[in-house]
C-alpha positions as CSV (number, residue, x, y, z in Angstrom):
1,M,57.7,-63.3,-26.7
2,Q,58.8,-65.8,-24.0
3,R,56.5,-66.7,-21.2
4,R,57.4,-68.9,-18.2
5,F,55.0,-70.6,-15.9
6,I,56.8,-71.5,-12.7
7,Q,55.3,-74.0,-10.2
8,E,56.6,-74.7,-6.8
9,R,55.4,-77.5,-4.5
10,F,56.3,-78.5,-0.9
11,N,56.7,-82.3,-1.6
12,K,57.0,-84.7,-4.5
13,D,53.6,-86.4,-3.8
14,T,51.5,-83.9,-5.8
15,P,52.1,-83.9,-9.6
16,F,52.8,-80.6,-11.3
17,Y,50.2,-79.2,-13.6
18,T,50.9,-80.1,-17.2
19,P,48.8,-78.9,-20.1
20,E,47.0,-81.5,-22.2
21,S,48.7,-82.5,-25.5
22,S,46.2,-80.5,-27.5
23,I,47.4,-77.3,-25.8
24,I,51.1,-78.1,-26.4
25,N,50.2,-79.0,-30.1
26,L,48.3,-75.7,-30.5
27,I,51.4,-73.7,-29.3
28,N,53.8,-75.7,-31.5
29,E,51.5,-75.4,-34.5
30,N,51.6,-71.6,-34.2
31,D,55.4,-71.7,-34.6
32,G,55.9,-71.8,-30.9
33,D,58.3,-73.7,-28.8
34,F,57.0,-75.5,-25.7
35,Q,59.5,-76.8,-23.1
36,Q,59.1,-78.1,-19.6
37,V,61.9,-78.6,-17.1
38,T,61.8,-79.9,-13.5
39,S,64.5,-78.9,-11.0
40,E,67.0,-81.4,-9.6
41,N,65.2,-81.5,-6.2
42,E,61.9,-82.0,-8.1
43,L,60.1,-79.2,-6.2
44,T,60.1,-76.6,-9.0
45,N,58.8,-77.0,-12.5
46,T,59.1,-74.4,-15.3
47,I,57.1,-74.4,-18.5
48,T,58.6,-72.1,-21.1
49,M,56.6,-71.1,-24.2
50,T,58.2,-69.0,-26.9
51,L,56.1,-67.4,-29.6
52,S,56.2,-64.5,-32.0
53,D,54.4,-61.4,-30.6
54,E,51.7,-61.9,-33.3
55,N,51.0,-65.5,-32.5
56,Y,51.0,-64.8,-28.8
57,I,48.3,-62.2,-29.2
58,I,46.3,-64.6,-31.4
59,L,46.5,-67.4,-28.8
60,Q,45.6,-65.2,-25.9
61,D,42.0,-65.1,-27.3
62,N,41.9,-68.8,-28.1
63,D,39.1,-70.6,-26.1
64,L,41.2,-73.7,-25.5
65,I,44.0,-71.6,-24.1
66,V,41.7,-69.6,-21.9
67,A,40.1,-72.8,-20.6
68,D,43.5,-74.3,-19.9
69,Q,44.6,-71.2,-18.0
70,N,41.5,-71.5,-15.8
71,K,42.0,-75.3,-15.3
72,R,45.7,-74.7,-14.4
73,T,44.8,-72.0,-11.8
74,Q,42.2,-74.3,-10.2
75,Y,44.5,-77.3,-10.1
76,C,47.4,-75.4,-8.5
77,D,45.0,-73.7,-6.0
78,D,43.4,-77.1,-5.1
79,N,46.8,-78.8,-4.7
80,A,48.7,-76.0,-2.8
81,I,51.1,-75.5,-5.7
82,S,52.4,-71.9,-5.8
83,W,52.9,-70.4,-9.2
84,S,54.0,-67.3,-11.0
85,I,54.3,-66.1,-14.6
86,E,57.2,-64.2,-16.1
87,E,57.1,-62.6,-19.5
88,E,59.9,-61.2,-21.7
């Protein structure tokens, strides 16, 4: 399972949302692969998370992950950062 969180901003003044290290560690500890790439113009940021289907299902119910998803949504809404999620 691969999930991409894509953020787009209008200018470089507002930082992109980045999960806390505890979230990144949780993903990686569950045999995941967390990567973050910012475009050359610095207006698009893509976070890619790759997990087995089983670990993805387990992490969906994790309280820390759910809290981070809510925090991410609020941060992006508050800072006029548009975002989308793609899954494969």
